[in-house]
C-alpha positions as CSV (number, residue, x, y, z in Angstrom):
1,M,12.4,41.4,17.5
2,A,9.9,41.4,14.8
3,Q,11.2,41.9,11.1
4,P,10.3,44.8,9.1
5,V,8.1,44.7,6.6
6,D,9.7,44.8,3.2
7,P,7.5,46.3,0.6
8,S,10.0,45.6,-2.2
9,G,7.9,42.4,-3.5
10,L,4.9,44.0,-3.7
11,G,6.3,47.3,-5.1
12,R,7.6,45.5,-8.0
13,V,4.6,43.6,-8.9
14,L,2.3,46.7,-8.8
15,S,4.8,48.3,-11.0
16,E,4.7,46.0,-13.4
17,T,0.8,45.7,-13.0
18,M,0.7,49.4,-13.5
19,S,2.9,49.0,-16.7
20,A,0.9,46.3,-18.2
21,L,-2.2,49.2,-17.4
22,G,-0.4,51.8,-18.9
23,R,0.3,50.1,-22.4
24,F,-3.3,48.8,-22.4
25,T,-4.5,52.1,-22.1
26,A,-1.7,54.2,-23.9
27,G,-3.7,54.5,-27.1
28,A,-7.2,56.3,-24.9
29,D,-4.7,59.2,-24.9
30,G,-3.3,60.0,-28.3
31,E,-5.3,59.3,-31.7
32,A,-7.8,56.7,-31.9
33,P,-7.1,54.2,-34.4
34,P,-9.9,53.6,-36.7
35,P,-12.2,51.1,-36.6
36,P,-11.6,47.3,-37.9
37,E,-13.4,47.0,-41.3
38,G,-13.9,43.7,-42.6
39,T,-14.9,42.9,-46.3
40,G,-16.6,40.4,-48.3
41,E,-16.7,39.4,-52.0
42,A,-18.8,36.8,-54.0
43,A,-20.2,36.2,-57.5
44,D,-16.3,36.7,-59.1
45,G,-16.0,40.1,-57.0
46,L,-19.8,41.3,-58.5
47,V,-20.8,41.4,-55.2
48,R,-18.7,43.5,-52.8
49,V,-19.6,44.1,-48.6
50,T,-18.3,46.1,-46.0
51,A,-18.8,45.1,-42.3
52,G,-18.0,47.5,-39.6
53,P,-18.2,47.1,-35.9
54,P,-20.5,46.0,-34.1
55,G,-20.9,43.8,-37.3
56,R,-23.2,46.3,-39.1
57,I,-23.2,46.3,-42.9
58,T,-21.7,49.5,-44.1
59,A,-21.5,49.0,-47.7
60,L,-23.4,46.8,-50.5
61,N,-21.9,46.9,-54.0
62,L,-23.5,45.4,-57.1
63,D,-22.3,45.3,-60.1
64,P,-25.1,45.7,-62.7
65,R,-24.1,42.1,-63.9
66,V,-25.0,40.3,-61.2
67,M,-28.6,41.4,-61.6
68,R,-28.7,38.8,-64.7
69,L,-28.5,35.9,-61.9
70,P,-31.8,34.1,-60.4
71,S,-33.4,35.5,-57.1
72,E,-32.4,32.3,-55.1
73,S,-28.6,32.8,-56.8
74,L,-28.1,36.3,-56.0
75,A,-29.4,35.8,-52.4
76,E,-26.8,32.9,-51.9
77,E,-24.2,35.3,-53.4
78,I,-25.1,38.0,-51.0
79,S,-24.9,36.4,-47.8
80,G,-21.8,34.4,-48.7
81,A,-20.3,38.1,-49.3
82,V,-21.9,39.5,-46.1
83,N,-20.4,36.4,-44.0
84,A,-17.3,37.0,-45.7
85,A,-16.6,40.3,-44.6
86,L,-18.3,39.4,-41.1
87,A,-15.6,36.9,-40.7
88,D,-13.1,39.1,-41.7
89,L,-14.2,42.0,-39.4
90,Q,-14.1,39.4,-36.7
91,E,-10.9,38.0,-37.6
92,K,-9.5,41.8,-37.6
93,A,-11.3,43.0,-34.0
94,T,-9.5,39.7,-32.1
95,A,-5.8,40.1,-33.9
96,A,-3.4,41.1,-31.5
97,V,-2.9,44.8,-31.5
98,P,1.0,45.9,-30.7
99,G,1.1,46.7,-26.8
100,Q,-2.4,44.8,-25.8
101,V,-2.3,43.5,-22.3
102,D,-2.9,39.9,-21.8
103,L,-5.8,40.2,-19.5
104,G,-5.3,36.8,-18.1
105,S,-1.5,37.4,-17.1
106,L,-3.2,40.8,-15.6
107,G,-5.4,39.0,-13.5
108,E,-2.7,36.9,-12.3
109,Q,-0.6,39.5,-11.6
110,L,-3.3,41.2,-9.3
111,R,-4.2,37.8,-7.8
112,R,-0.1,37.9,-6.7
113,I,-0.4,41.5,-5.5
114,Q,-3.5,40.4,-3.3
115,E,-1.9,37.9,-2.0
116,D,1.6,39.4,-1.3
117,A,-0.8,42.4,0.2
118,G,-2.5,40.0,2.7
119,R,1.0,38.8,3.7
120,Q,2.3,42.3,4.4
121,L,-0.4,43.2,6.4
122,T,-0.2,40.3,8.4
123,T,3.4,40.7,9.0
124,F,2.6,44.5,9.9
125,T,-0.2,43.3,12.2
126,D,1.6,41.4,14.0
127,A,4.9,43.4,14.3
128,L,2.3,46.1,15.9
129,V,1.0,43.1,18.6
130,Q,4.7,42.6,19.2
131,A,5.3,46.3,20.3
132,Q,2.3,46.8,22.1
133,D,3.1,43.8,23.9
134,R,6.5,44.8,24.9
135,L,4.7,48.5,25.7
136,S,2.8,46.7,28.2
137,G,5.4,43.9,29.7
138,Q,7.3,47.2,30.4
139,G,4.9,48.6,32.4
140,G,4.4,52.2,30.3
141,R,8.0,53.1,31.5
């Protein structure tokens, strides 16, 4: 006699995955946090740069005293501040956010769901075939 299909394992994995997806999308319904912002300085704070997504410079502040530098030195200081602001932005944008979902783990959970669903479908199909064979063997009684 065929064993009944036990969806509890599949239900548990689906529940875990849905919970992880819920944590990932939790911020979608409420207020979105402000986008990250990177800052950088050079020339002892005389050059200040702010960067925002997707890697755009949103502010460049030059203290008037920095204008005394030779043009090559000024260019190097500005480049250094811009690179520092972009590095800061990248670090903040990729930093772990509370409640963030590990997509690798989510992918593994989805793979398990696929495997479990395949096994359960095979078990269910086998049970149907066996039931059909029994009905055919009884001669339609």
